[in-house]
PDB file with one MODEL, atoms N, CA, C and O in Angstrom:
MODEL        1
ATOM      1  N   MET A   1       0.846  -1.175   0.000  1.00  0.00           N
ATOM      2  CA  MET A   1       0.000   0.000   0.000  1.00  0.00           C
ATOM      3  C   MET A   1       0.894   1.241   0.000  1.00  0.00           C
ATOM      4  O   MET A   1       1.726   1.414   0.891  1.00  0.00           O
ATOM      5  N   ALA A   2       0.721   2.084  -0.982  1.00  0.00           N
ATOM      6  CA  ALA A   2       1.495   3.326  -1.060  1.00  0.00           C
ATOM      7  C   ALA A   2       0.790   4.409  -0.243  1.00  0.00           C
ATOM      8  O   ALA A   2      -0.418   4.606  -0.367  1.00  0.00           O
ATOM      9  N   LEU A   3       1.547   5.094   0.577  1.00  0.00           N
ATOM     10  CA  LEU A   3       0.997   6.144   1.424  1.00  0.00           C
ATOM     11  C   LEU A   3       1.067   7.508   0.755  1.00  0.00           C
ATOM     12  O   LEU A   3       1.975   7.785  -0.029  1.00  0.00           O
ATOM     13  N   ASN A   4       0.108   8.341   1.072  1.00  0.00           N
ATOM     14  CA  ASN A   4       0.139   9.750   0.700  1.00  0.00           C
ATOM     15  C   ASN A   4       0.657  10.487   1.942  1.00  0.00           C
ATOM     16  O   ASN A   4      -0.124  10.840   2.826  1.00  0.00           O
ATOM     17  N   ILE A   5       1.956  10.715   2.006  1.00  0.00           N
ATOM     18  CA  ILE A   5       2.600  11.239   3.208  1.00  0.00           C
ATOM     19  C   ILE A   5       2.672  12.759   3.158  1.00  0.00           C
ATOM     20  O   ILE A   5       3.072  13.355   2.159  1.00  0.00           O
ATOM     21  N   THR A   6       2.271  13.362   4.268  1.00  0.00           N
ATOM     22  CA  THR A   6       2.295  14.815   4.427  1.00  0.00           C
ATOM     23  C   THR A   6       3.366  15.185   5.445  1.00  0.00           C
ATOM     24  O   THR A   6       3.508  14.533   6.479  1.00  0.00           O
ATOM     25  N   HIS A   7       4.112  16.234   5.140  1.00  0.00           N
ATOM     26  CA  HIS A   7       5.092  16.753   6.103  1.00  0.00           C
ATOM     27  C   HIS A   7       4.443  17.918   6.828  1.00  0.00           C
ATOM     28  O   HIS A   7       4.167  18.955   6.226  1.00  0.00           O
ATOM     29  N   ASP A   8       4.202  17.750   8.109  1.00  0.00           N
ATOM     30  CA  ASP A   8       3.623  18.798   8.949  1.00  0.00           C
ATOM     31  C   ASP A   8       4.774  19.448   9.708  1.00  0.00           C
ATOM     32  O   ASP A   8       5.149  19.003  10.793  1.00  0.00           O
ATOM     33  N   GLU A   9       5.326  20.506   9.122  1.00  0.00           N
ATOM     34  CA  GLU A   9       6.497  21.149   9.714  1.00  0.00           C
ATOM     35  C   GLU A   9       6.190  21.824  11.046  1.00  0.00           C
ATOM     36  O   GLU A   9       7.077  21.951  11.891  1.00  0.00           O
ATOM     37  N   GLU A  10       4.960  22.253  11.243  1.00  0.00           N
ATOM     38  CA  GLU A  10       4.589  22.898  12.501  1.00  0.00           C
ATOM     39  C   GLU A  10       4.582  21.903  13.660  1.00  0.00           C
ATOM     40  O   GLU A  10       5.026  22.228  14.761  1.00  0.00           O
ATOM     41  N   ASP A  11       4.076  20.684  13.412  1.00  0.00           N
ATOM     42  CA  ASP A  11       4.025  19.647  14.445  1.00  0.00           C
ATOM     43  C   ASP A  11       5.231  18.708  14.405  1.00  0.00           C
ATOM     44  O   ASP A  11       5.279  17.734  15.156  1.00  0.00           O
ATOM     45  N   LEU A  12       6.199  18.990  13.540  1.00  0.00           N
ATOM     46  CA  LEU A  12       7.435  18.223  13.444  1.00  0.00           C
ATOM     47  C   LEU A  12       7.161  16.730  13.219  1.00  0.00           C
ATOM     48  O   LEU A  12       7.571  15.877  14.006  1.00  0.00           O
ATOM     49  N   ARG A  13       6.457  16.445  12.121  1.00  0.00           N
ATOM     50  CA  ARG A  13       6.151  15.051  11.833  1.00  0.00           C
ATOM     51  C   ARG A  13       5.818  14.843  10.363  1.00  0.00           C
ATOM     52  O   ARG A  13       5.423  15.770   9.656  1.00  0.00           O
ATOM     53  N   PHE A  14       5.985  13.614   9.928  1.00  0.00           N
ATOM     54  CA  PHE A  14       5.508  13.147   8.640  1.00  0.00           C
ATOM     55  C   PHE A  14       4.370  12.196   8.972  1.00  0.00           C
ATOM     56  O   PHE A  14       4.514  11.347   9.851  1.00  0.00           O
ATOM     57  N   TYR A  15       3.243  12.325   8.283  1.00  0.00           N
ATOM     58  CA  TYR A  15       2.124  11.450   8.621  1.00  0.00           C
ATOM     59  C   TYR A  15       1.304  11.095   7.389  1.00  0.00           C
ATOM     60  O   TYR A  15       1.394  11.739   6.343  1.00  0.00           O
ATOM     61  N   ALA A  16       0.502  10.049   7.549  1.00  0.00           N
ATOM     62  CA  ALA A  16      -0.406   9.602   6.494  1.00  0.00           C
ATOM     63  C   ALA A  16      -1.640   9.009   7.169  1.00  0.00           C
ATOM     64  O   ALA A  16      -1.544   8.413   8.242  1.00  0.00           O
ATOM     65  N   ILE A  17      -2.777   9.172   6.546  1.00  0.00           N
ATOM     66  CA  ILE A  17      -4.008   8.566   7.033  1.00  0.00           C
ATOM     67  C   ILE A  17      -4.058   7.137   6.500  1.00  0.00           C
ATOM     68  O   ILE A  17      -3.941   6.901   5.298  1.00  0.00           O
ATOM     69  N   VAL A  18      -4.233   6.194   7.418  1.00  0.00           N
ATOM     70  CA  VAL A  18      -4.284   4.779   7.080  1.00  0.00           C
ATOM     71  C   VAL A  18      -5.560   4.201   7.682  1.00  0.00           C
ATOM     72  O   VAL A  18      -5.679   4.068   8.900  1.00  0.00           O
ATOM     73  N   GLU A  19      -6.495   3.865   6.830  1.00  0.00           N
ATOM     74  CA  GLU A  19      -7.760   3.278   7.277  1.00  0.00           C
ATOM     75  C   GLU A  19      -8.374   4.077   8.422  1.00  0.00           C
ATOM     76  O   GLU A  19      -8.782   3.507   9.434  1.00  0.00           O
ATOM     77  N   GLY A  20      -8.437   5.391   8.261  1.00  0.00           N
ATOM     78  CA  GLY A  20      -9.073   6.266   9.239  1.00  0.00           C
ATOM     79  C   GLY A  20      -8.216   6.625  10.440  1.00  0.00           C
ATOM     80  O   GLY A  20      -8.670   7.371  11.308  1.00  0.00           O
ATOM     81  N   ASP A  21      -7.011   6.128  10.517  1.00  0.00           N
ATOM     82  CA  ASP A  21      -6.105   6.435  11.617  1.00  0.00           C
ATOM     83  C   ASP A  21      -4.833   7.051  11.034  1.00  0.00           C
ATOM     84  O   ASP A  21      -4.660   7.085   9.816  1.00  0.00           O
ATOM     85  N   GLU A  22      -3.956   7.531  11.890  1.00  0.00           N
ATOM     86  CA  GLU A  22      -2.720   8.150  11.416  1.00  0.00           C
ATOM     87  C   GLU A  22      -1.500   7.280  11.694  1.00  0.00           C
ATOM     88  O   GLU A  22      -1.336   6.730  12.783  1.00  0.00           O
ATOM     89  N   ALA A  23      -0.665   7.177  10.691  1.00  0.00           N
ATOM     90  CA  ALA A  23       0.681   6.623  10.860  1.00  0.00           C
ATOM     91  C   ALA A  23       1.602   7.831  10.838  1.00  0.00           C
ATOM     92  O   ALA A  23       1.369   8.773  10.082  1.00  0.00           O
ATOM     93  N   GLU A  24       2.655   7.816  11.666  1.00  0.00           N
ATOM     94  CA  GLU A  24       3.506   9.002  11.716  1.00  0.00           C
ATOM     95  C   GLU A  24       4.941   8.682  12.074  1.00  0.00           C
ATOM     96  O   GLU A  24       5.252   7.661  12.687  1.00  0.00           O
ATOM     97  N   LEU A  25       5.795   9.594  11.668  1.00  0.00           N
ATOM     98  CA  LEU A  25       7.211   9.633  12.049  1.00  0.00           C
ATOM     99  C   LEU A  25       7.435  11.028  12.616  1.00  0.00           C
ATOM    100  O   LEU A  25       7.247  12.024  11.917  1.00  0.00           O
ATOM    101  N   THR A  26       7.836  11.099  13.879  1.00  0.00           N
ATOM    102  CA  THR A  26       8.039  12.401  14.509  1.00  0.00           C
ATOM    103  C   THR A  26       9.535  12.676  14.669  1.00  0.00           C
ATOM    104  O   THR A  26      10.363  11.765  14.659  1.00  0.00           O
ATOM    105  N   TYR A  27       9.848  13.958  14.815  1.00  0.00           N
ATOM    106  CA  TYR A  27      11.251  14.365  14.944  1.00  0.00           C
ATOM    107  C   TYR A  27      11.349  15.655  15.741  1.00  0.00           C
ATOM    108  O   TYR A  27      10.355  16.341  15.978  1.00  0.00           O
ATOM    109  N   THR A  28      12.567  15.964  16.147  1.00  0.00           N
ATOM    110  CA  THR A  28      12.880  17.243  16.778  1.00  0.00           C
ATOM    111  C   THR A  28      14.135  17.788  16.101  1.00  0.00           C
ATOM    112  O   THR A  28      14.787  17.099  15.316  1.00  0.00           O
ATOM    113  N   TYR A  29      14.452  19.026  16.420  1.00  0.00           N
ATOM    114  CA  TYR A  29      15.694  19.652  15.974  1.00  0.00           C
ATOM    115  C   TYR A  29      16.541  19.919  17.223  1.00  0.00           C
ATOM    116  O   TYR A  29      16.451  21.003  17.799  1.00  0.00           O
ATOM    117  N   PRO A  30      17.362  18.953  17.654  1.00  0.00           N
ATOM    118  CA  PRO A  30      18.141  19.155  18.880  1.00  0.00           C
ATOM    119  C   PRO A  30      19.221  20.217  18.741  1.00  0.00           C
ATOM    120  O   PRO A  30      19.658  20.805  19.730  1.00  0.00           O
ATOM    121  N   GLU A  31      19.646  20.456  17.514  1.00  0.00           N
ATOM    122  CA  GLU A  31      20.623  21.518  17.240  1.00  0.00           C
ATOM    123  C   GLU A  31      20.484  21.908  15.773  1.00  0.00           C
ATOM    124  O   GLU A  31      19.843  21.203  14.993  1.00  0.00           O
ATOM    125  N   SER A  32      21.073  23.004  15.414  1.00  0.00           N
ATOM    126  CA  SER A  32      20.985  23.495  14.044  1.00  0.00           C
ATOM    127  C   SER A  32      21.532  22.469  13.060  1.00  0.00           C
ATOM    128  O   SER A  32      22.624  21.934  13.250  1.00  0.00           O
ATOM    129  N   GLY A  33      20.771  22.202  12.019  1.00  0.00           N
ATOM    130  CA  GLY A  33      21.228  21.302  10.967  1.00  0.00           C
ATOM    131  C   GLY A  33      21.094  19.823  11.288  1.00  0.00           C
ATOM    132  O   GLY A  33      21.639  18.981  10.573  1.00  0.00           O
ATOM    133  N   VAL A  34      20.366  19.494  12.369  1.00  0.00           N
ATOM    134  CA  VAL A  34      20.217  18.098  12.786  1.00  0.00           C
ATOM    135  C   VAL A  34      18.747  17.786  13.062  1.00  0.00           C
ATOM    136  O   VAL A  34      18.056  18.533  13.755  1.00  0.00           O
ATOM    137  N   MET A  35      18.289  16.673  12.508  1.00  0.00           N
ATOM    138  CA  MET A  35      16.948  16.162  12.793  1.00  0.00           C
ATOM    139  C   MET A  35      17.096  14.881  13.607  1.00  0.00           C
ATOM    140  O   MET A  35      17.845  13.981  13.225  1.00  0.00           O
ATOM    141  N   ASP A  36      16.383  14.799  14.726  1.00  0.00           N
ATOM    142  CA  ASP A  36      16.373  13.594  15.553  1.00  0.00           C
ATOM    143  C   ASP A  36      15.032  12.903  15.312  1.00  0.00           C
ATOM    144  O   ASP A  36      13.992  13.361  15.785  1.00  0.00           O
ATOM    145  N   PHE A  37      15.069  11.790  14.567  1.00  0.00           N
ATOM    146  CA  PHE A  37      13.860  11.013  14.328  1.00  0.00           C
ATOM    147  C   PHE A  37      13.624  10.159  15.565  1.00  0.00           C
ATOM    148  O   PHE A  37      14.365   9.210  15.822  1.00  0.00           O
ATOM    149  N   ASP A  38      12.581  10.502  16.338  1.00  0.00           N
ATOM    150  CA  ASP A  38      12.426   9.919  17.668  1.00  0.00           C
ATOM    151  C   ASP A  38      11.274   8.935  17.844  1.00  0.00           C
ATOM    152  O   ASP A  38      11.229   8.237  18.857  1.00  0.00           O
ATOM    153  N   HIS A  39      10.341   8.855  16.893  1.00  0.00           N
ATOM    154  CA  HIS A  39       9.203   7.953  17.102  1.00  0.00           C
ATOM    155  C   HIS A  39       8.521   7.644  15.776  1.00  0.00           C
ATOM    156  O   HIS A  39       8.300   8.531  14.951  1.00  0.00           O
ATOM    157  N   THR A  40       8.197   6.380  15.591  1.00  0.00           N
ATOM    158  CA  THR A  40       7.425   5.939  14.435  1.00  0.00           C
ATOM    159  C   THR A  40       6.221   5.176  14.958  1.00  0.00           C
ATOM    160  O   THR A  40       6.345   4.348  15.861  1.00  0.00           O
ATOM    161  N   PHE A  41       5.054   5.457  14.390  1.00  0.00           N
ATOM    162  CA  PHE A  41       3.838   4.749  14.789  1.00  0.00           C
ATOM    163  C   PHE A  41       3.037   4.367  13.553  1.00  0.00           C
ATOM    164  O   PHE A  41       2.809   5.191  12.667  1.00  0.00           O
ATOM    165  N   VAL A  42       2.612   3.108  13.504  1.00  0.00           N
ATOM    166  CA  VAL A  42       1.695   2.618  12.480  1.00  0.00           C
ATOM    167  C   VAL A  42       0.563   1.921  13.229  1.00  0.00           C
ATOM    168  O   VAL A  42       0.827   1.100  14.107  1.00  0.00           O
ATOM    169  N   PRO A  43      -0.699   2.232  12.900  1.00  0.00           N
ATOM    170  CA  PRO A  43      -1.814   1.567  13.580  1.00  0.00           C
ATOM    171  C   PRO A  43      -1.679   0.044  13.518  1.00  0.00           C
ATOM    172  O   PRO A  43      -1.256  -0.507  12.501  1.00  0.00           O
ATOM    173  N   GLU A  44      -2.035  -0.619  14.596  1.00  0.00           N
ATOM    174  CA  GLU A  44      -1.816  -2.056  14.737  1.00  0.00           C
ATOM    175  C   GLU A  44      -2.350  -2.864  13.551  1.00  0.00           C
ATOM    176  O   GLU A  44      -1.674  -3.780  13.081  1.00  0.00           O
ATOM    177  N   GLY A  45      -3.517  -2.550  13.074  1.00  0.00           N
ATOM    178  CA  GLY A  45      -4.113  -3.301  11.976  1.00  0.00           C
ATOM    179  C   GLY A  45      -3.428  -3.102  10.637  1.00  0.00           C
ATOM    180  O   GLY A  45      -3.713  -3.825   9.682  1.00  0.00           O
ATOM    181  N   SER A  46      -2.525  -2.127  10.552  1.00  0.00           N
ATOM    182  CA  SER A  46      -1.842  -1.822   9.293  1.00  0.00           C
ATOM    183  C   SER A  46      -0.356  -2.162   9.334  1.00  0.00           C
ATOM    184  O   SER A  46       0.382  -1.852   8.399  1.00  0.00           O
ATOM    185  N   ARG A  47       0.076  -2.792  10.404  1.00  0.00           N
ATOM    186  CA  ARG A  47       1.500  -3.124  10.535  1.00  0.00           C
ATOM    187  C   ARG A  47       1.877  -4.290   9.627  1.00  0.00           C
ATOM    188  O   ARG A  47       1.023  -5.078   9.220  1.00  0.00           O
ATOM    189  N   GLY A  48       3.168  -4.386   9.318  1.00  0.00           N
ATOM    190  CA  GLY A  48       3.671  -5.480   8.505  1.00  0.00           C
ATOM    191  C   GLY A  48       3.482  -5.283   7.009  1.00  0.00           C
ATOM    192  O   GLY A  48       3.634  -6.227   6.233  1.00  0.00           O
ATOM    193  N   GLN A  49       3.151  -4.067   6.601  1.00  0.00           N
ATOM    194  CA  GLN A  49       2.915  -3.770   5.187  1.00  0.00           C
ATOM    195  C   GLN A  49       3.942  -2.807   4.610  1.00  0.00           C
ATOM    196  O   GLN A  49       3.797  -2.353   3.475  1.00  0.00           O
ATOM    197  N   GLY A  50       4.983  -2.488   5.385  1.00  0.00           N
ATOM    198  CA  GLY A  50       6.021  -1.584   4.901  1.00  0.00           C
ATOM    199  C   GLY A  50       5.687  -0.106   5.040  1.00  0.00           C
ATOM    200  O   GLY A  50       6.359   0.739   4.448  1.00  0.00           O
ATOM    201  N   LEU A  51       4.657   0.213   5.815  1.00  0.00           N
ATOM    202  CA  LEU A  51       4.245   1.611   5.949  1.00  0.00           C
ATOM    203  C   LEU A  51       5.271   2.425   6.739  1.00  0.00           C
ATOM    204  O   LEU A  51       5.547   3.574   6.396  1.00  0.00           O
ATOM    205  N   ALA A  52       5.833   1.837   7.790  1.00  0.00           N
ATOM    206  CA  ALA A  52       6.862   2.543   8.560  1.00  0.00           C
ATOM    207  C   ALA A  52       8.064   2.848   7.671  1.00  0.00           C
ATOM    208  O   ALA A  52       8.645   3.930   7.756  1.00  0.00           O
ATOM    209  N   ASP A  53       8.437   1.893   6.816  1.00  0.00           N
ATOM    210  CA  ASP A  53       9.552   2.129   5.902  1.00  0.00           C
ATOM    211  C   ASP A  53       9.278   3.304   4.978  1.00  0.00           C
ATOM    212  O   ASP A  53      10.180   4.091   4.692  1.00  0.00           O
ATOM    213  N   GLN A  54       8.052   3.431   4.511  1.00  0.00           N
ATOM    214  CA  GLN A  54       7.715   4.552   3.633  1.00  0.00           C
ATOM    215  C   GLN A  54       7.841   5.880   4.377  1.00  0.00           C
ATOM    216  O   GLN A  54       8.347   6.857   3.826  1.00  0.00           O
ATOM    217  N   LEU A  55       7.386   5.914   5.618  1.00  0.00           N
ATOM    218  CA  LEU A  55       7.514   7.136   6.420  1.00  0.00           C
ATOM    219  C   LEU A  55       8.983   7.485   6.647  1.00  0.00           C
ATOM    220  O   LEU A  55       9.388   8.636   6.487  1.00  0.00           O
ATOM    221  N   VAL A  56       9.772   6.482   7.021  1.00  0.00           N
ATOM    222  CA  VAL A  56      11.196   6.712   7.299  1.00  0.00           C
ATOM    223  C   VAL A  56      11.916   7.184   6.043  1.00  0.00           C
ATOM    224  O   VAL A  56      12.692   8.139   6.100  1.00  0.00           O
ATOM    225  N   LYS A  57      11.676   6.540   4.923  1.00  0.00           N
ATOM    226  CA  LYS A  57      12.318   6.947   3.670  1.00  0.00           C
ATOM    227  C   LYS A  57      11.984   8.396   3.337  1.00  0.00           C
ATOM    228  O   LYS A  57      12.856   9.165   2.931  1.00  0.00           O
ATOM    229  N   THR A  58      10.721   8.763   3.512  1.00  0.00           N
ATOM    230  CA  THR A  58      10.311  10.143   3.237  1.00  0.00           C
ATOM    231  C   THR A  58      11.053  11.115   4.147  1.00  0.00           C
ATOM    232  O   THR A  58      11.531  12.153   3.689  1.00  0.00           O
ATOM    233  N   GLY A  59      11.152  10.785   5.437  1.00  0.00           N
ATOM    234  CA  GLY A  59      11.872  11.643   6.374  1.00  0.00           C
ATOM    235  C   GLY A  59      13.346  11.765   6.048  1.00  0.00           C
ATOM    236  O   GLY A  59      13.907  12.860   6.090  1.00  0.00           O
ATOM    237  N   LEU A  60      13.977  10.640   5.723  1.00  0.00           N
ATOM    238  CA  LEU A  60      15.398  10.665   5.383  1.00  0.00           C
ATOM    239  C   LEU A  60      15.660  11.418   4.084  1.00  0.00           C
ATOM    240  O   LEU A  60      16.642  12.151   3.968  1.00  0.00           O
ATOM    241  N   ASP A  61      14.781  11.233   3.115  1.00  0.00           N
ATOM    242  CA  ASP A  61      14.941  11.970   1.852  1.00  0.00           C
ATOM    243  C   ASP A  61      14.788  13.477   2.081  1.00  0.00           C
ATOM    244  O   ASP A  61      15.490  14.280   1.467  1.00  0.00           O
ATOM    245  N   TYR A  62      13.863  13.849   2.970  1.00  0.00           N
ATOM    246  CA  TYR A  62      13.714  15.268   3.308  1.00  0.00           C
ATOM    247  C   TYR A  62      14.992  15.789   3.972  1.00  0.00           C
ATOM    248  O   TYR A  62      15.501  16.847   3.604  1.00  0.00           O
ATOM    249  N   ALA A  63      15.505  15.038   4.952  1.00  0.00           N
ATOM    250  CA  ALA A  63      16.735  15.457   5.642  1.00  0.00           C
ATOM    251  C   ALA A  63      17.863  15.652   4.634  1.00  0.00           C
ATOM    252  O   ALA A  63      18.597  16.638   4.702  1.00  0.00           O
ATOM    253  N   ARG A  64      17.998  14.722   3.710  1.00  0.00           N
ATOM    254  CA  ARG A  64      19.054  14.830   2.687  1.00  0.00           C
ATOM    255  C   ARG A  64      18.837  16.088   1.833  1.00  0.00           C
ATOM    256  O   ARG A  64      19.788  16.816   1.551  1.00  0.00           O
ATOM    257  N   SER A  65      17.597  16.341   1.427  1.00  0.00           N
ATOM    258  CA  SER A  65      17.318  17.491   0.549  1.00  0.00           C
ATOM    259  C   SER A  65      17.612  18.822   1.237  1.00  0.00           C
ATOM    260  O   SER A  65      17.876  19.824   0.573  1.00  0.00           O
ATOM    261  N   GLN A  66      17.565  18.830   2.580  1.00  0.00           N
ATOM    262  CA  GLN A  66      17.815  20.047   3.344  1.00  0.00           C
ATOM    263  C   GLN A  66      19.238  20.098   3.906  1.00  0.00           C
ATOM    264  O   GLN A  66      19.584  21.015   4.651  1.00  0.00           O
ATOM    265  N   ASN A  67      20.065  19.103   3.543  1.00  0.00           N
ATOM    266  CA  ASN A  67      21.440  19.004   4.036  1.00  0.00           C
ATOM    267  C   ASN A  67      21.526  18.881   5.554  1.00  0.00           C
ATOM    268  O   ASN A  67      22.444  19.414   6.178  1.00  0.00           O
ATOM    269  N   TYR A  68      20.559  18.169   6.145  1.00  0.00           N
ATOM    270  CA  TYR A  68      20.574  17.897   7.578  1.00  0.00           C
ATOM    271  C   TYR A  68      21.301  16.589   7.849  1.00  0.00           C
ATOM    272  O   TYR A  68      21.314  15.681   7.017  1.00  0.00           O
ATOM    273  N   GLN A  69      21.900  16.513   9.021  1.00  0.00           N
ATOM    274  CA  GLN A  69      22.342  15.237   9.546  1.00  0.00           C
ATOM    275  C   GLN A  69      21.181  14.714  10.387  1.00  0.00           C
ATOM    276  O   GLN A  69      20.297  15.482  10.768  1.00  0.00           O
ATOM    277  N   ILE A  70      21.178  13.418  10.678  1.00  0.00           N
ATOM    278  CA  ILE A  70      20.080  12.865  11.462  1.00  0.00           C
ATOM    279  C   ILE A  70      20.613  12.068  12.650  1.00  0.00           C
ATOM    280  O   ILE A  70      21.745  11.584  12.652  1.00  0.00           O
ATOM    281  N   VAL A  71      19.749  11.954  13.658  1.00  0.00           N
ATOM    282  CA  VAL A  71      19.974  11.091  14.804  1.00  0.00           C
ATOM    283  C   VAL A  71      18.841  10.064  14.770  1.00  0.00           C
ATOM    284  O   VAL A  71      17.674  10.443  14.878  1.00  0.00           O
ATOM    285  N   PRO A  72      19.153   8.781  14.625  1.00  0.00           N
ATOM    286  CA  PRO A  72      18.113   7.756  14.557  1.00  0.00           C
ATOM    287  C   PRO A  72      17.717   7.255  15.950  1.00  0.00           C
ATOM    288  O   PRO A  72      17.969   6.096  16.281  1.00  0.00           O
ATOM    289  N   SER A  73      17.097   8.119  16.772  1.00  0.00           N
ATOM    290  CA  SER A  73      16.703   7.717  18.125  1.00  0.00           C
ATOM    291  C   SER A  73      15.640   6.622  18.109  1.00  0.00           C
ATOM    292  O   SER A  73      15.602   5.781  19.006  1.00  0.00           O
ATOM    293  N   CYS A  74      14.792   6.630  17.112  1.00  0.00           N
ATOM    294  CA  CYS A  74      13.757   5.598  16.981  1.00  0.00           C
ATOM    295  C   CYS A  74      14.400   4.325  16.418  1.00  0.00           C
ATOM    296  O   CYS A  74      15.091   4.389  15.401  1.00  0.00           O
ATOM    297  N   PRO A  75      14.186   3.174  17.060  1.00  0.00           N
ATOM    298  CA  PRO A  75      14.776   1.927  16.564  1.00  0.00           C
ATOM    299  C   PRO A  75      14.331   1.563  15.148  1.00  0.00           C
ATOM    300  O   PRO A  75      15.077   0.912  14.416  1.00  0.00           O
ATOM    301  N   VAL A  76      13.143   1.968  14.760  1.00  0.00           N
ATOM    302  CA  VAL A  76      12.659   1.685  13.403  1.00  0.00           C
ATOM    303  C   VAL A  76      13.528   2.417  12.381  1.00  0.00           C
ATOM    304  O   VAL A  76      13.854   1.866  11.330  1.00  0.00           O
ATOM    305  N   VAL A  77      13.897   3.648  12.689  1.00  0.00           N
ATOM    306  CA  VAL A  77      14.754   4.427  11.790  1.00  0.00           C
ATOM    307  C   VAL A  77      16.151   3.802  11.729  1.00  0.00           C
ATOM    308  O   VAL A  77      16.730   3.670  10.651  1.00  0.00           O
ATOM    309  N   GLY A  78      16.680   3.423  12.876  1.00  0.00           N
ATOM    310  CA  GLY A  78      17.992   2.784  12.900  1.00  0.00           C
ATOM    311  C   GLY A  78      18.018   1.488  12.094  1.00  0.00           C
ATOM    312  O   GLY A  78      18.975   1.221  11.368  1.00  0.00           O
ATOM    313  N   ALA A  79      16.968   0.690  12.224  1.00  0.00           N
ATOM    314  CA  ALA A  79      16.888  -0.570  11.481  1.00  0.00           C
ATOM    315  C   ALA A  79      16.786  -0.308   9.984  1.00  0.00           C
ATOM    316  O   ALA A  79      17.369  -1.038   9.182  1.00  0.00           O
ATOM    317  N   TYR A  80      16.048   0.733   9.607  1.00  0.00           N
ATOM    318  CA  TYR A  80      15.914   1.066   8.188  1.00  0.00           C
ATOM    319  C   TYR A  80      17.277   1.444   7.605  1.00  0.00           C
ATOM    320  O   TYR A  80      17.630   1.017   6.505  1.00  0.00           O
ATOM    321  N   ILE A  81      18.030   2.237   8.342  1.00  0.00           N
ATOM    322  CA  ILE A  81      19.347   2.670   7.862  1.00  0.00           C
ATOM    323  C   ILE A  81      20.295   1.474   7.746  1.00  0.00           C
ATOM    324  O   ILE A  81      21.106   1.418   6.822  1.00  0.00           O
ATOM    325  N   LYS A  82      20.202   0.526   8.667  1.00  0.00           N
ATOM    326  CA  LYS A  82      21.035  -0.678   8.558  1.00  0.00           C
ATOM    327  C   LYS A  82      20.707  -1.466   7.290  1.00  0.00           C
ATOM    328  O   LYS A  82      21.602  -2.033   6.663  1.00  0.00           O
ATOM    329  N   ARG A  83      19.436  -1.501   6.913  1.00  0.00           N
ATOM    330  CA  ARG A  83      19.019  -2.221   5.701  1.00  0.00           C
ATOM    331  C   ARG A  83      19.284  -1.421   4.433  1.00  0.00           C
ATOM    332  O   ARG A  83      19.350  -1.991   3.344  1.00  0.00           O
ATOM    333  N   HIS A  84      19.437  -0.101   4.563  1.00  0.00           N
ATOM    334  CA  HIS A  84      19.648   0.790   3.419  1.00  0.00           C
ATOM    335  C   HIS A  84      20.885   1.652   3.685  1.00  0.00           C
ATOM    336  O   HIS A  84      20.762   2.824   4.040  1.00  0.00           O
ATOM    337  N   PRO A  85      22.064   1.077   3.515  1.00  0.00           N
ATOM    338  CA  PRO A  85      23.301   1.778   3.883  1.00  0.00           C
ATOM    339  C   PRO A  85      23.557   3.070   3.114  1.00  0.00           C
ATOM    340  O   PRO A  85      24.421   3.854   3.507  1.00  0.00           O
ATOM    341  N   ASP A  86      22.823   3.307   2.024  1.00  0.00           N
ATOM    342  CA  ASP A  86      23.004   4.558   1.290  1.00  0.00           C
ATOM    343  C   ASP A  86      22.547   5.764   2.103  1.00  0.00           C
ATOM    344  O   ASP A  86      22.777   6.903   1.695  1.00  0.00           O
ATOM    345  N   TYR A  87      21.900   5.530   3.253  1.00  0.00           N
ATOM    346  CA  TYR A  87      21.495   6.645   4.122  1.00  0.00           C
ATOM    347  C   TYR A  87      22.454   6.839   5.309  1.00  0.00           C
ATOM    348  O   TYR A  87      22.272   7.767   6.096  1.00  0.00           O
ATOM    349  N   ARG A  88      23.452   5.991   5.445  1.00  0.00           N
ATOM    350  CA  ARG A  88      24.378   6.081   6.585  1.00  0.00           C
ATOM    351  C   ARG A  88      25.119   7.404   6.642  1.00  0.00           C
ATOM    352  O   ARG A  88      25.488   7.868   7.721  1.00  0.00           O
ATOM    353  N   ASP A  89      25.338   8.011   5.484  1.00  0.00           N
ATOM    354  CA  ASP A  89      26.068   9.287   5.462  1.00  0.00           C
ATOM    355  C   ASP A  89      25.290  10.407   6.145  1.00  0.00           C
ATOM    356  O   ASP A  89      25.863  11.449   6.463  1.00  0.00           O
ATOM    357  N   LEU A  90      23.996  10.210   6.374  1.00  0.00           N
ATOM    358  CA  LEU A  90      23.187  11.237   7.039  1.00  0.00           C
ATOM    359  C   LEU A  90      23.339  11.210   8.556  1.00  0.00           C
ATOM    360  O   LEU A  90      23.088  12.214   9.224  1.00  0.00           O
ATOM    361  N   VAL A  91      23.750  10.067   9.102  1.00  0.00           N
ATOM    362  CA  VAL A  91      23.793   9.893  10.549  1.00  0.00           C
ATOM    363  C   VAL A  91      24.884  10.766  11.151  1.00  0.00           C
ATOM    364  O   VAL A  91      26.042  10.721  10.736  1.00  0.00           O
ATOM    365  N   GLN A  92      24.488  11.559  12.135  1.00  0.00           N
ATOM    366  CA  GLN A  92      25.439  12.444  12.815  1.00  0.00           C
ATOM    367  C   GLN A  92      26.468  11.613  13.573  1.00  0.00           C
ATOM    368  O   GLN A  92      26.097  10.703  14.315  1.00  0.00           O
ATOM    369  N   PRO A  93      27.740  11.907  13.401  1.00  0.00           N
ATOM    370  CA  PRO A  93      28.766  11.177  14.152  1.00  0.00           C
ATOM    371  C   PRO A  93      28.563  11.393  15.652  1.00  0.00           C
ATOM    372  O   PRO A  93      28.161  12.469  16.095  1.00  0.00           O
ATOM    373  N   GLU A  94      28.849  10.350  16.412  1.00  0.00           N
ATOM    374  CA  GLU A  94      28.670  10.459  17.876  1.00  0.00           C
ATOM    375  C   GLU A  94      29.826  11.156  18.535  1.00  0.00           C
ATOM    376  O   GLU A  94      29.831  11.328  19.754  1.00  0.00           O
TER     377      GLU A  94
ENDMDL
END
């Protein structure tokens, strides 16, 4: 299922309506030029369909387009980056 993902810059999240509920990836800006992806949520009935991956990819692509580094505080984001090493260059060095 392909999501229609919206970036809500005011609420610091990427989200999509899934069967009447919201799936989302939230973030903060802990410092200038850095996005901390801190939480991913997909409604229980819609899990296992790759929806979280779509949200994460959208967030990472946005970070890249804005020349941000990222902090993968959410384990879902960290797992996505491990599976897609082409995004490793975005991760802020510790």
